[in-house]
C-alpha positions in Angstrom: -2.0 12.0 -13.4 1.1 9.9 -12.7 4.1 9.5 -10.5 6.6 7.6 -12.7 10.3 6.5 -12.8 11.5 8.1 -9.6 14.2 7.0 -7.1 13.3 7.7 -3.5 15.9 6.8 -0.9 16.8 7.5 2.8 13.3 8.8 3.4 12.3 9.5 7.0 8.5 9.0 6.2 7.1 7.1 3.2 8.1 7.2 -0.5 4.6 7.5 -2.2 1.2 8.3 -0.6 -1.9 8.0 -2.7 -4.7 10.0 -0.9 -8.2 10.5 -2.2 -7.2 9.8 -5.8 -8.7 7.8 -8.6 -7.1 6.6 -11.9 -3.6 7.7 -10.8 -0.6 5.8 -12.2 2.3 5.0 -9.8 4.8 3.2 -12.1 8.4 2.2 -12.4 9.5 3.7 -9.1 12.4 2.6 -6.8 12.3 3.2 -3.1 15.1 2.2 -0.7 15.7 2.7 3.0 12.3 4.2 3.8 10.8 4.6 7.3 7.1 3.6 7.6 4.9 2.2 4.9 6.7 2.8 1.6 3.9 2.8 -1.0 0.9 3.9 0.9 -2.8 4.0 -0.3 -4.3 5.9 2.6 -8.0 6.3 3.4 -9.9 3.5 1.6 -11.9 5.6 -0.8 -9.2 5.5 -3.5 -10.1 3.5 -6.6 -8.7 2.3 -10.0 -5.2 3.6 -9.3 -2.5 1.6 -11.1 0.4 0.6 -8.9 2.8 -1.1 -11.3 6.4 -2.2 -11.6 7.6 -0.6 -8.4 10.5 -1.9 -6.3 10.6 -1.3 -2.6 13.7 -2.4 -0.6 14.5 -2.1 3.1 11.3 -0.6 4.6 12.0 0.2 8.2 9.9 0.7 11.4 8.7 4.2 12.2 7.5 4.8 15.8 6.2 8.4 15.5 3.4 8.3 12.9 0.5 5.8 12.6 0.5 2.8 14.9 0.8 0.5 11.9 4.1 2.2 10.9 5.7 0.4 13.8 5.0 -2.8 11.8 5.5 -1.4 8.3 4.7 -2.8 4.9 6.4 -1.9 1.7 3.0 -1.8 0.0 0.1 -0.8 2.3 -3.5 -0.2 1.3 -6.9 0.4 2.9 -8.8 -0.6 -0.2 -8.8 -3.5 -2.7 -10.3 -1.3 -5.4 -7.0 -0.7 -7.2 -4.7 -2.4 -9.7 -1.5 -3.9 -8.3 0.8 -5.5 -10.9 4.4 -6.6 -11.1 5.6 -4.9 -7.9 8.4 -6.2 -5.7 8.7 -5.9 -1.9 12.0 -7.0 -0.5 13.7 -6.8 2.9 11.0 -5.0 4.8 11.3 -5.3 8.6 7.7 -6.5 8.7 5.4 -7.1 5.7 5.7 -7.0 2.0 2.0 -6.3 1.2 -0.6 -5.3 3.7 -4.4 -4.9 3.0 -6.2 -3.4 6.0 -9.7 -2.4 4.7 -11.9 -0.4 7.0 -15.7 -0.6 7.1 -15.8 2.9 5.5 -13.1 5.2 4.3 -11.5 7.4 6.9 -10.3 11.0 7.0 -11.3 13.5 4.3 -12.4 10.6 2.1 -15.1 9.5 4.6 -18.3 8.2 3.1 -20.9 5.6 4.0 -21.4 4.7 0.3 -18.1 2.8 0.0 -17.3 -0.3 2.1 -13.7 -1.5 1.4 -13.9 -4.5 3.7 -16.5 -6.0 1.3 -15.1 -4.7 -2.0 -13.5 -7.1 -4.5 -9.9 -6.8 -5.6 -9.7 -5.1 -9.0 -6.4 -6.8 -9.8 -3.4 -8.2 -7.8 -1.2 -9.8 -10.3 2.4 -11.0 -10.4 3.5 -9.2 -7.3 6.6 -10.6 -5.4 7.5 -10.5 -1.7 10.8 -11.9 -0.4 13.1 -11.6 2.5 10.5 -9.7 4.6 10.6 -10.0 8.4 7.1 -11.3 9.1 4.6 -11.7 6.2 4.7 -11.6 2.4 1.0 -10.8 2.3 -1.0 -9.7 5.3 -4.8 -9.3 5.4 -5.7 -7.6 8.7 -7.9 -7.5 10.6 -10.5 -9.0 8.3 -11.4 -9.0 4.6 -14.8 -10.4 3.5 -15.7 -9.5 -0.1 -19.3 -10.0 -0.9 -20.4 -12.3 -3.7 
């Protein structure tokens, strides 16, 4: 499945949410003036999704959804087990990219057999962050991949 070549603008909550999916392609999308995390990979159980050549501009704070939406990221993920290539995060009020891996996936994806906080990044290549309010890349609260 794919979500490809779309323009999302003036969104009051997110542009793209990847939830409980594997091997999805999110490619060549443009998002502008979005409240809350713009490209959002949600629970931590998602794997091998390709997030490629997307542009997110002007991500804004959202105070009525998740607590983290008050400090949004243009690209937010709970798991490193995806492929992130050639994306651009520009002009976010907080962070360009934010990895917040839980001990185990939450929500409907809950399982004790997956541990995102200790997984390795599949690929994070040639991504750009500029003119963001706080961080270009945020790893929070901890990320300790096992060797």
